[in-house]
N, C-alpha and C positions, 0 to 999 in steps of 0.2 A: 562568364557566368558568375553569378553571385551564389556560391555554394553556401549551405547552412553553416559550414565550418570556416567561413571567411574570417579574416582578422578583425573585421568590423563588428561581427556579432558573436564571435566565439569567446567563451569564458568571460562573461560580462561581470561576474562577481569576482572581485580580487581576493587574494589571500588575506589581505589586511581586514577585509570585511568578515572573514571567517573566525578570526581570533577573538577571544574574549576581550572586551575593551578594558583599558586601564582602570576605569572606574569600577567595572564589574569584577576585575581580578584583584581588587584591593584586599582580598582575603588574606594575603600574605602579611599585610600590616594591620588587619582587623580581625584576626582569629580570636581575639578576646572580646570582640564586640558582642554584647549580650543580646539575647533574643528579646522580642517585644514582650513587655510585661504589663499586667493590668494593675492599676492603682485605684480602682473604683472601690465603692463601699463594700463590694463583694469580698474584698481581701480581708476585711475585718471579721466577716463570718468565717473565712478560712482559718483565721488565727485561732479561733476558739474551737474549731472542729477537731475531731480525733486525729492525732498525728498519723500520717500515712507512712508506710515503710519505704525506705529509699536505699537501694543498693547502688554500688558504683556502676553496674551495667544499666540500671534504670536511669541514673543521672546522665549517662552518655546518650541513651536512647532519647530522652526528653530534649537534651541540648541539640542533637542532630536534627530533631524534628522542628524545633522552634527557632533555631538561630537565623536571624535575618540575613546575614552575609551568605549563608549557604543557600537560602531560598532564592536570592537574587542570582547567585552563581549557577544554580541548577537551571534557571530560566535562560541564562546567557549560553550555557553549554547546549541546551536544546535548540536555541536559535542558530548557533554555530553549526550544529549537525544538519539542520535544514539547508543552510547555505552550502554545506559540503555536498549534499545530495544534488543540489542544483548544479554545482560545478561538474560533478561526475556525469550528469546527464548531458551537459554541453560538450564535455570532452569526448563522450562516447559517440558524438555525431561525426567525429573525424575518423574515417576508416583507416585501418593500418596500411592498406595498399597505397594510399596517397602520401605516405610519409617517405620522403626521399632526401630529406636534409636534416642536419643536426638541430636546427631551429624548430622544425616541425616535430621532431622526436621529443625534444625537451618540452614543447607545449603539451603534447599528449601524455607522455609518460612521467616526466618530472613533475609537471603541474598536478597530475592526478596523485602522484605519491606525496606531494607536498600538502594537498588538501587532506589526505588521509593522516598525515603527520599532525596537521592542525587539530583534527578531531581527537587523535590520541592524546595530544598535549593538553587539550581542554579537559578531556576525561581524567587525565592524570592530575591536572590542577584541582579538579573537584575532589578527587581522592585525597590529595595532599591537604586540602582545606578541611575535609572531614577528619583527617588524622589530627590536625591541629585543634579542632574543636573538641575531639575526643580527649586529647591531652589536657586541654584547659578544663574540661569537665572533671576529669580525674583529679587534677590538682585542687580545684575548688572543693571537691568532695573530701579529699584528705585534709585540706586546710581546716574544714569544719570539724572533721573527726578529731583532729589534733586539738582544736580549741575546746571541744567538749571534754576531751580527756584531761586537758589542763585544768578545766573548771572543776572536774571531779577531784583532782589532786589538791586544788586550793581549798575545797570543802573539807577534805581529810585533814589538811594542815590546820584549818580553823578548829576542827573538833579536837585535835591534839592540844592546841593552844588553850582552848576552853577547859579541857580536862586538867591541864597544868595549873590553870588559874584556880579551879575548884580545890585542888590539893593544897595550893599555897594558902588560900583563904582558910581552909580547915585547920591547917597547921598554925596559922597566925592566931586563930581563935583560941587554941589550946596553949598558946604561948611557946610553941617549939620553933616558930619561924618569925623573922622580923618583917616589919612593914615593907621594907624594900623588896623582899621576895614577892609580895603581892603586887606591888607597883610594877616590878619587872614583868611579872606574868600578865598583867593588864596591858602593858605595852606590846607584849607578844600577841595578845588577842587582837589589839587594834591594828597591828601590822598585817595579821592574817586576814582580817576583815577587809582591809584596803586591797590586798592582793586578790581576794575573792571578787570584790567589786570590779576590779580591772579585768579579771578573767571572764566575768559575766558580760561585760561590754564587748570584749574581743569575740566571744562566742556569738553574740547577736550580730556583730559586724560580719563575721565569716558566714553566718546563715544568710544574711542579706546578699552577700556577694555570690554565694552558691545559687540562690534562687534567681538572682539577676542574670547570672551567666546561662543557666539552663532554661530560662524563660518561664519559671514558675511564679506564682503569686509571691510578692516580696515578703509578705508576712507569714507565708506557709511554714508550718512546723513539720519536722520529719522525725520518724523513728529510724535511726541509722542502723543498717545491717551491714556490718563490716567484718571482713576476715583479713587479719594482718598476717602476711606470709613472710617469715624470716628464715625459711629453710633454704637450702642451696637451690639456685636456679637450675631447672631441669635442662634447659638448652645450653649445650656446651658453647664456648665462645667461638670455636671454629664453625659450628653449625649456624650460630647467630650471624656471623659475617656472611656466610653463604646465603642465608635467608635475606639479609639486607641487600646484597648485590643482586638478588633476584627480584625483590619486591619494591625497593625504594624508587620513588617517583623520579628522582634526579637521574639515576642510571638508566631507567627505561626511556626517558626523554632523550638522553645523549645517544642511546643505541639507535633510536629512530632517526636522529640527525645523521648518524654514521651511515645508515642505509641510503639516505638521500644522496650523500656524497659519493657513495659507491655506485649508485645508479647513474649519476652524472658521468663518472669515469667510463662506465660500460657503454653509454651512448656515444661518448666522444670517440672511443675505440671503434665503434661500429660505423659511425657516420662521418668521422673526421680523423684526427690524429692527435695523440697526446703531446706531440712535439709543437703543436700550434700554441699561440698565446692563451686561448681559452682552455686548452688542454693542460697547460702548465699551471694556470690559475686553479683549475679544478683539482689538480693533484695536490696543490697547497691546501685547498679546502679539506681534502680527504685526510691529509696528514694532521691538520689541526683538529679535525673531528676525532681522530684516533688518540691524539694526545689528551683531548678533553675527556674522553671516556676513561682513560687510564687514571687521569688526575681525580676524576669523580670517584672512581673505585678506591683510590688511596684515601680520599677524604672520608668516605663512608666507613672504610675499615678502621681508620683512626677514631672516628666518632663512636663506633660500636665498642672498640677496645677500651676507650675512656669510660664509657657508660658501664661496662662490665666491671672494670677495676674499681670504679667509684661505688658500685653496688656492693661488691665484696668488702670494701673498706668500711662502709657503714655497717654492714652485717657484723663484722668483727668488733666494732665499737659497741654494738648492742650487747654482745656476750660479756664484754668487760664491764659495761655499765650495770648489767643485771647483778653481777657479783658485788659491785660497789654499792648498789641499793640494798642488797641483803646485809652487807656489813654496816651500813648506816642505820638500818632498821634495828639491828641488834645493839648497836651502840646507844641508840636512843632508848631502847627498852631498859638497858642496864643503867643508864644515867637517870632515867625516871625512877627506877627502883631504888637507886642510891639516894635520890632526893626524898623519896617517901620515907626513907629510914634516917634522914638527917645527915647523910654523908656527902651530899652534893648541893650546890646552890641553884637557885632558879635560873641564873645566868647560864650555868652549865647545861641545864635542861633545854633552854631556848636555843643555845648553840648547837646542841645535838639534834634538835628538831629542825633547825635551819639546814643542817647538813643533810638530814634525811629528805627534806623538801627539795633541796638542790639536786640530790641524786635522783629523785623521782622525776623532776623536771628534765634533767639531762637524758634520762632513759626515754621519756616520752618524745623529746625532741629527736633523738636518734631513730626511734621507730617511725616518726613522721618523715624524716629524711630518707629512711629506707623505702618507704612507700613511694616517695617522689623519685628516688633513684631507680626503683623498679619500673615505674611507668616510663621514665626516660630511656631505660634500657630496651624496653619493649618497643617504644617508638623508634629508637635507632635501628632496630631490626626490620622496620617496615610493617609492623603489625597494625 
């Protein structure tokens, strides 16, 4: 008789057909792929419209909604789920009472477990892709925040240089300063203007990159709503490691593979013997799966610890740089006061202003690095 569960018709859909195809799973190499953007004339109207508020949460939301790679991956995962249900229906046609051999048991139970594994792996792949898009959106957001902050610093530096020039020109007119002081101050203004122009270009580029990544109109302007957190991280490192081992896609995937290996061993014990060649091979597979999960745990633990220590290192730098900025600001104030009273040269003023600018830029860079270190730490914990 040709039973419905005969070898010819049973489980027509192979496991290979259930997995997300290499082209569809290219999220691993394309998580920075931008979402589709519009470059029509409507973008010009958007550029002149009132700037919309943008928080980091909104940037993530827009990126997750618009990213092309995620759209394709969600479709592939759904297709895989349909194929999984099809295999389950075919496997269900094989009654348990007809299972009298290891081969039949593996076809029913292992095959069913493997298609479940495929579905879980695909779901985890989607989750991992979403995490990478989230990370990319956060980085693009903070890159633009940093560029805007640097632009403001360059504007302040130009104002200081212009003030110095006015003082030098006024002193030159009344004969208390030489022409060289005016020329030096003019050079300082020119340098500050050049730095400002470069900062403006960088800010425009970072805005373009942000809009491109999250899928907004390329020329869209935003009013950034940002809260920089430099306080101690609430989650202790031990708790962070525990969270990572519970939530990270890599560990969840390895755990499912270990379950399959354990199921194979149980079936061999029931329908055959572990002393057989197939039994010995499956024991090796189980041992390798156990080693793999332990190695994955170690890798994740190291990654979390590195991210944690990097975060604290950057935080300590911020505290030191804040004090350095305060000292540079006071030095500039005193040098400027001495210059106004004829006790310092314009070169000394420009030198003090450059030191202040340098300390301001260093502090801003450290704050930016802290923001990036924080999102890397959170990503390492599997959030």
